C-alpha positions in Angstrom: 57.7 116.7 169.8 56.1 118.0 166.6 52.6 116.9 168.1 53.4 118.9 171.2 54.2 122.0 169.3 51.1 121.6 167.1 48.8 121.3 170.1 50.3 124.3 171.8 49.9 126.3 168.6 46.2 125.2 168.3 45.5 126.0 171.9 46.9 129.6 171.6 44.9 130.2 168.5 41.6 128.9 170.0 42.1 131.1 173.0 42.6 134.1 170.8 45.9 134.8 172.4 47.4 136.1 169.2 50.3 138.0 170.7 51.4 135.0 172.7 51.1 132.9 169.6 53.4 135.3 167.7 56.0 135.0 170.5 55.7 131.2 170.4 55.9 131.1 166.6 59.0 133.3 166.7 60.6 131.0 169.3 59.7 128.0 167.1 61.4 129.5 164.1 64.5 130.2 166.3 64.6 126.6 167.4 64.3 125.4 163.8 67.2 127.7 162.7 69.3 126.5 165.6 68.6 122.9 164.6 69.7 123.7 161.0 72.8 125.4 162.2 73.7 122.5 164.5 73.2 120.1 161.6 75.4 122.2 159.3 78.1 122.4 162.0 78.0 118.7 162.4 78.2 118.2 158.6 81.0 120.7 158.2 82.9 119.0 161.0 82.5 115.7 159.3 83.6 117.2 156.0 86.6 118.9 157.6 87.7 115.6 159.2 87.3 113.8 155.9 89.4 116.5 154.1 92.0 116.4 156.8 92.2 112.6 156.5 92.5 112.9 152.7 95.2 115.5 153.1 97.2 113.3 155.4 97.0 110.5 152.8 98.4 112.8 150.1 101.1 114.1 152.4 102.3 110.6 153.3 102.4 109.8 149.5 104.3 113.0 148.7 106.7 112.4 151.6 107.7 109.0 150.1 108.0 110.4 146.5 110.2 113.3 147.5 112.4 111.2 149.7 113.1 108.9 146.7 113.6 112.0 144.4 116.1 113.5 146.8 118.2 110.3 146.8 118.2 110.3 143.0 119.1 114.0 142.7 121.9 113.7 145.3 123.4 110.8 143.4 123.1 112.7 140.1 124.8 115.7 141.5 127.7 113.5 142.6 127.9 111.9 139.1 127.9 115.4 137.5 130.7 116.5 139.8 132.8 113.5 138.8 132.2 114.2 135.1 133.1 117.9 135.6 136.3 117.3 137.6 137.5 114.7 135.0 136.8 117.1 132.2 138.6 119.9 134.0 141.7 117.7 134.4 141.7 116.9 130.7 141.4 120.6 129.8 144.3 121.4 132.1 146.5 118.9 130.3 145.3 120.3 127.0 146.1 123.8 128.0 149.6 123.0 129.4 151.7 120.8 127.0 154.5 120.7 129.6 152.4 118.3 131.7 152.8 114.7 130.7 149.7 112.5 130.5 149.8 108.7 129.8 147.4 107.0 127.4 145.9 105.1 130.2 145.4 108.2 132.4 143.8 110.0 129.4 141.5 107.1 128.7 140.4 106.8 132.3 139.6 110.6 132.5 137.7 110.4 129.2 135.7 107.5 130.4 134.9 109.1 133.8 133.9 112.4 132.1 131.7 111.1 129.3 130.5 107.6 130.0 127.6 108.7 132.2 124.6 110.6 130.8 123.0 113.1 133.1 119.2 113.0 133.5 117.1 113.6 136.6 114.1 111.3 136.7 112.1 112.2 139.8 109.3 110.1 141.3 106.4 112.4 140.4 103.5 110.0 139.6 101.6 110.8 142.9 102.1 114.6 142.5 101.0 114.5 138.8 97.9 112.5 139.7 97.0 115.1 142.3 97.5 118.0 139.9 95.6 116.4 137.0 92.7 115.5 139.3 92.6 118.9 140.9 93.3 117.5 144.4 96.3 119.7 144.9 93.8 122.2 146.5 93.5 119.8 149.4 96.9 120.8 150.6 96.1 123.4 153.2 99.6 124.9 153.6 99.7 127.7 150.9 103.6 127.8 150.7 103.7 124.0 150.2 100.9 124.2 147.6 102.9 126.8 145.6 106.1 124.8 145.7 104.3 121.7 144.5 102.6 123.7 141.7 105.9 125.1 140.5 107.6 121.7 140.7 106.5 120.5 137.2 107.6 123.7 135.5 110.9 123.5 137.3 111.3 119.9 136.0 110.7 121.2 132.4 113.5 123.8 132.9 115.8 121.1 134.3 115.1 118.8 131.3 116.0 121.6 128.9 119.3 122.2 130.7 120.1 118.5 130.7 119.3 118.3 127.0 121.9 121.1 126.4 124.4 119.3 128.5 123.8 116.1 126.5 124.4 117.9 123.3 127.8 119.2 124.5 128.7 115.7 125.7 127.8 114.3 122.2 129.9 116.8 120.5 133.0 115.5 122.3 132.0 111.9 121.6 131.5 112.7 118.0 135.3 113.1 117.7 135.4 109.3 118.2 133.0 108.6 115.4 135.7 109.2 112.8 138.8 107.2 111.9 141.1 109.7 113.5 140.5 108.6 117.2 139.9 105.3 118.8 137.0 104.7 121.2 138.4 101.1 121.6 141.5 102.5 123.1 139.5 104.5 125.7 137.4 101.5 126.7 140.4 99.1 126.9 142.6 101.5 128.8 139.7 102.3 131.2 139.3 98.6 131.9 135.7 98.2 130.7 136.2 96.7 127.3 136.4 93.1 128.5 133.3 93.6 130.6 131.4 94.0 127.3 132.5 90.5 126.4 135.0 91.7 123.8 138.5 90.6 123.2 141.2 93.1 124.0 144.1 94.0 121.7 147.7 94.7 122.7 148.5 97.3 120.1 146.3 100.3 120.3 146.2 103.6 118.5 146.8 106.7 120.6 144.3 109.4 121.3 146.8 111.8 122.9 146.8 114.0 119.8 143.4 115.2 120.9 145.1 117.2 123.6 146.6 119.5 121.0 143.3 119.8 119.0 141.5 123.1 119.2 138.3 121.5 118.2 138.6 119.0 121.1 139.5 121.8 123.5 136.5 124.0 122.4 134.0 121.1 122.7 135.5 120.1 126.1 135.2 123.7 127.3 131.6 123.9 126.2 130.9 120.7 128.1 132.5 122.0 131.2 130.5 125.3 131.1 127.3 123.3 130.6 128.2 121.0 133.5 128.9 124.0 135.8 125.6 125.6 134.8 123.7 122.4 135.4 125.1 122.1 138.9 125.1 125.7 140.1 122.1 127.2 138.3 119.8 124.2 138.3 120.6 121.2 140.5 121.6 123.3 143.6 118.4 125.4 143.6 116.4 122.3 142.8 117.8 120.5 145.8 117.0 123.5 148.1 113.4 123.5 146.8 113.1 119.8 147.3 114.4 120.1 150.9 112.0 122.9 151.6 109.1 120.8 150.3 110.2 117.9 152.6 110.4 120.2 155.6 106.9 121.6 155.0 105.4 118.1 154.4 106.9 116.9 157.7 105.3 119.9 159.5 101.9 119.2 158.1 101.9 115.4 158.8 99.9 114.7 162.0 
């Protein structure tokens, strides 16, 4: 093909047909440009297909991660609700001395409210790798990309709230670090002491005096407020964001 173009060009020049040569040369330039554009289009098409394939790989990985994270968060919300409801019941008994509460009932409520620490540990390794490597830009949906970008800062906020809740929980438990109250009574009456491989005792000191303690009531109330804030101001919005992310991921998966 190149030899053909070259021979035509020589022929036109030798015949002194300069005007026709210019037309021919211009046409040749156009053909070259068209060839370059076609090559670029093919290359761009290949690049776009590669990016689309890479994005699908990321989306499938994110889908799995956020599915697991939702299961963890849902379970944690349930645990926090149990803790909160048990603490509320204790506070109601503390606020109304006319209500009778047995030692066993008090111990069971205390164990339910304060035996479980609250900490959300999402599966974020795939997302973090994407952010650190700069591959988050491969997510084409702008709304999804924004939600994923904000996820890590949201997790930091959640951790701060959980830390505050943990502090309020520890302040209640600190009342059992002195000689005035018995943690053993709580564990035995709640039915978990023997599970620890320890021998139970028949005669146990009572913790019911805590129900008339202002310090206990104040610490309990602070714990309840922190639990409510954790659920309403943090976990509930987080669950909505997580579900929005899942919906957007599903829409983008081909």
